C-alpha positions as CSV (number, residue, x, y, z in Angstrom):
1,X,0.0,0.0,0.0
2,X,1.4,3.4,-1.0
3,X,1.4,6.1,1.6
4,X,1.2,9.7,0.4
5,X,3.5,12.0,2.3
6,X,2.4,15.6,2.2
7,X,5.0,18.3,2.7
8,X,4.0,21.0,5.2
9,X,3.0,24.3,3.6
10,X,5.8,26.8,3.6
11,X,3.3,29.6,3.9
12,X,1.6,28.1,6.9
13,X,4.9,27.5,8.6
14,X,6.0,31.1,7.8
15,X,2.8,32.5,9.3
16,X,3.1,30.4,12.4
17,X,6.7,31.1,13.1
18,X,6.6,34.8,12.5
19,X,3.2,35.4,14.2
20,X,4.6,37.0,17.3
21,X,6.8,39.5,15.4
22,X,3.9,40.3,13.1
23,X,1.6,41.0,15.9
24,X,4.1,43.3,17.5
25,X,3.9,45.5,14.4
26,X,0.2,45.8,14.8
27,X,0.9,47.3,18.3
28,X,3.8,49.4,17.1
29,X,3.6,52.9,18.5
30,X,3.9,54.6,15.2
31,X,2.4,52.2,12.7
32,X,-0.7,51.6,14.9
33,X,-1.2,55.4,14.8
34,X,-2.3,55.0,11.2
35,X,-5.5,53.4,12.6
36,X,-6.2,56.0,15.2
37,X,-8.7,58.9,14.6
38,X,-6.2,61.3,16.4
39,X,-3.3,60.9,14.0
40,X,-1.8,64.1,12.8
41,X,-0.6,64.9,9.2
42,X,3.0,65.1,10.5
43,X,2.9,61.7,12.1
44,X,1.2,60.2,8.9
45,X,4.0,61.7,6.7
46,X,6.7,60.5,9.0
47,X,5.5,56.9,8.9
48,X,5.3,56.9,5.1
49,X,8.7,58.5,4.8
50,X,10.1,55.5,6.8
51,X,8.1,53.1,4.7
52,X,9.5,54.5,1.5
53,X,13.1,54.2,2.7
54,X,12.6,50.6,3.8
55,X,10.7,49.6,0.6
56,X,13.5,51.1,-1.5
57,X,16.1,49.1,0.5
58,X,14.3,45.8,-0.3
59,X,13.6,46.7,-3.9
60,X,17.2,47.7,-4.5
61,X,18.3,44.2,-3.3
62,X,15.7,42.5,-5.4
63,X,16.7,44.4,-8.5
64,X,20.4,43.9,-7.9
65,X,19.8,40.1,-7.7
66,X,17.4,40.2,-10.7
67,X,15.0,38.0,-8.8
68,X,11.2,37.9,-8.6
69,X,10.5,40.7,-11.1
70,X,6.8,40.0,-10.8
71,X,7.0,40.9,-7.1
72,X,8.7,44.3,-7.6
73,X,7.9,47.0,-5.1
74,X,8.2,49.8,-7.6
75,X,4.4,50.4,-7.7
76,X,4.3,50.8,-3.9
77,X,7.4,53.0,-4.0
78,X,5.9,55.3,-6.6
79,X,2.8,55.6,-4.5
80,X,4.8,56.5,-1.5
81,X,6.8,59.0,-3.5
82,X,3.5,60.6,-4.5
83,X,2.2,60.7,-0.9
84,X,5.3,62.4,0.5
85,X,6.5,64.3,-2.5
86,X,6.5,67.6,-0.5
87,X,8.2,66.1,2.5
88,X,11.9,65.7,3.4
89,X,13.7,62.4,2.6
90,X,15.3,60.3,5.3
91,X,18.7,61.8,6.1
92,X,21.3,59.0,5.7
93,X,22.8,59.2,9.2
94,X,24.2,56.2,11.0
95,X,21.0,55.7,13.1
96,X,19.0,55.5,9.9
97,X,20.9,52.7,8.3
98,X,18.9,49.6,7.5
99,X,20.9,46.6,8.6
100,X,18.7,44.0,7.0
101,X,20.9,41.9,4.7
102,X,19.3,40.4,1.6
103,X,22.1,38.5,-0.2
104,X,20.1,35.8,-2.1
105,X,16.7,35.1,-3.5
106,X,15.2,33.3,-0.5
107,X,16.1,36.2,1.7
108,X,14.6,38.7,-0.7
109,X,11.4,36.7,-0.9
110,X,11.2,36.7,2.9
111,X,11.3,40.5,2.9
112,X,8.9,40.8,0.0
113,X,6.4,38.6,2.0
114,X,6.5,41.1,4.8
115,X,6.1,44.2,2.7
116,X,3.5,42.9,0.3
117,X,1.7,41.6,3.3
118,X,1.6,45.1,4.7
119,X,0.2,46.5,1.5
120,X,-2.4,43.7,1.3
121,X,-3.7,44.8,4.7
122,X,-3.8,48.5,4.0
123,X,-7.5,48.9,3.3
124,X,-8.5,49.4,7.0
125,X,-5.8,52.0,7.5
126,X,-6.8,53.7,4.3
127,X,-10.4,54.1,5.6
128,X,-9.1,55.7,8.8
129,X,-6.8,58.2,7.1
130,X,-9.5,59.1,4.7
131,X,-11.7,60.0,7.6
132,X,-9.1,61.5,10.0
133,X,-7.1,63.3,7.4
134,X,-9.3,63.9,4.4
135,X,-7.0,66.2,2.6
136,X,-3.9,63.9,2.7
137,X,-2.8,61.8,-0.3
138,X,-3.4,58.1,0.2
139,X,-1.9,56.6,-3.0
140,X,0.0,53.9,-1.1
141,X,-2.8,52.9,1.3
142,X,-5.5,53.0,-1.3
143,X,-3.5,50.9,-3.8
144,X,-2.3,48.3,-1.4
145,X,-1.2,44.9,-2.7
146,X,-3.4,43.3,-5.4
147,X,-4.9,39.9,-5.0
148,X,-3.0,38.8,-8.1
149,X,0.4,39.8,-6.6
150,X,-0.5,38.2,-3.3
151,X,-1.4,34.9,-5.0
152,X,1.8,35.1,-7.1
153,X,3.8,35.6,-3.9
154,X,2.1,32.6,-2.2
155,X,2.9,30.5,-5.2
156,X,6.6,31.4,-4.9
157,X,6.5,30.5,-1.3
158,X,5.1,27.0,-2.0
159,X,7.8,26.4,-4.7
160,X,10.2,26.1,-1.8
161,X,8.3,23.1,-0.3
162,X,11.1,20.7,-1.3
163,X,13.9,23.2,-0.6
164,X,14.3,23.0,3.2
165,X,17.4,25.2,3.4
166,X,16.0,27.9,1.2
167,X,12.7,27.8,3.2
168,X,14.6,28.1,6.4
169,X,16.5,31.2,5.1
170,X,13.2,32.6,3.8
171,X,11.6,32.2,7.2
172,X,14.6,33.6,9.1
173,X,14.7,36.7,6.9
174,X,10.9,37.3,7.1
175,X,11.2,37.3,10.9
176,X,14.2,39.6,10.7
177,X,12.3,41.9,8.4
178,X,9.4,42.3,10.7
179,X,11.7,43.3,13.5
180,X,14.0,45.5,11.4
181,X,11.0,47.3,9.9
182,X,9.5,48.1,13.2
183,X,12.9,49.3,14.5
184,X,13.6,51.5,11.5
185,X,10.1,53.1,11.6
186,X,10.7,54.0,15.2
187,X,14.2,55.5,14.5
188,X,12.9,57.6,11.6
189,X,9.7,58.8,13.2
190,X,11.5,59.8,16.4
191,X,14.1,61.7,14.5
192,X,13.8,65.5,14.2
193,X,14.7,65.3,10.5
194,X,11.1,64.3,9.7
195,X,9.3,66.6,12.1
196,X,7.2,69.2,10.3
197,X,6.2,71.2,13.3
198,X,6.3,71.2,17.2
199,X,2.7,70.0,17.3
200,X,3.7,66.8,15.6
201,X,6.4,65.7,18.1
202,X,4.1,63.4,19.9
203,X,1.2,61.2,19.0
204,X,-1.9,62.3,21.0
C-alpha cells in the first residue's frame, strides 16, 4: 500500500513562526497610529517616509539580484513618492541605516512577503486616514497589494516546499524583516529630520 507524504505548507509555517513578530507591528507605537482617529498629518507623513526608505532598500536588493521581477515593489514606492513628494527624505545618518541583509533570492522573498503583506492589509488603514485626514494623499494605502500579486507571492513560497534550506532562510529573513522594519520606523519617526512642526512631536 502506498502512503502519500504531504510536505508541510511553507506559507503556513511562515505565518506560524513569525506570528509574534507580526503582531508586534500591529501594536507598534507609530504604525498603529495609522488606525487612530487622532493621527496628525505630520505623524502620517513620517511613517510613510520611513516606509518609503525601507521599501527602497528591499527593492534595491531585489533588482540587484534580478530576482522575482513580478513581485517588484516599484508600484508601492511610486505611490509612497506621490504621498510624501513635498516632505523631506530620510537623512542618511548612521542611526537611519537599514541593517537588513538580503544577499540571495530566498532572503529577498522573505522580505517581500512582509512588505507585500503590509500592502495587502492597507484597506483598513486607508479608511481611517480618509476620515481622519481627508486632505492627505493616500496613494499607497488605497493601492495596497493586489490579489494577483499576493497569489503570485504565495505560489513562490510554496515552490520552496522541497527546498528546506531555502525555506529556512526565507523564514529567518521574514522574521528579521518584521523586527527590522519596526525598529527602522521608530528610528525615523522619532528623528527631528522628519518633524514638520512642534505640534507633531508626539502622537496624541
